[in-house]
Structure formats: C-alpha cells, structure tokens
Steps between C-alpha positions, in 0.01 A plus 500: 500500500518830691777754543587757767492787251398599150860522378570133578177391335579700186844335486327161507236593242735681262406761244122516444555579129497802274230751596401298805528556874462260794172556684398381847149351487461573872670837534838546661350776717304231689822406683472822704366468853250782433356290217452120507840422654569200275842334518750609231545136391127476434494818289833437324411151384511372145128419511414863582668643190420555137672696221277782371534751217649816653532869420257789469142390432603134539304230676744522792439877526121450485506239776731712719268798452198291594667392827565869580136601450178497703222279361130470592562169682806618702300687766673832423849349526772473238481149356836382643391617849165325465675182387723514811202371700481185282694174523787420264276255315223760457750759376654247263161404350415870467832570323453211255146621428633848414766355270237288326326820388795550264615147426482131553711382792652156513734325735785342304784316676413673828505853348209719399481589130306806386364481143340835406180503299547613141 
C-alpha cells in the first residue's frame, strides 16, 4: 500500500520503536524530477520501509552518509545521483544489499524486518 506523503505512511506504520527510525529503502529524494522522478506512492509504500537503529554513528547514519558520498563505481557522482539513473527495482535491490551488510533482512507480514548482526 502506498501513500501520498511520508507523514501518512508513518501514521499507518506507527512508532518504529525505541532508538529506531523509519528508513526508505529507495530514498525519498528519488521522487524529485531532477532525480528518478518516482511517484510518491511508490516511495512511501510499506514495502519500501524498514525500522533502523538511529542516532550518531548508527546504522541509519552510516547508510545516509554512504548515499551522500562518491564511490569508485558511481562515475564521479554522489551515490544518490548515480542511483537516479536506475529503475525502482534496481535501486530497491541495491538498498537491500546495503542493509544486508549490517543485518539479515526478512519480509514479515508485508513489512521488512532488520535484524542487526551481533
């Protein structure tokens, strides 16, 4: 199920839990016309979200930092700009792959569950 905006989706999902923050697997910035131009309902969908540990030095902070950086494979572009040339499915697979560097990911009752490695 998709929503017109992040606020409505968060109301549906509820509180992510203590020390957690909702995270878009395909970034919210990809709605912009100067990026991928995806529909808000595609980005703000339950299947594109996972609750991640948040705060300084958290997994969420590390992933956000990675998306703001240039990498050898991004052709000199910031990662989120490089991803803007990819389909939603490619971006989604890429996002899951990044999350799996820190955890196991499972789909439970239509929602992604992040289980950090010990």
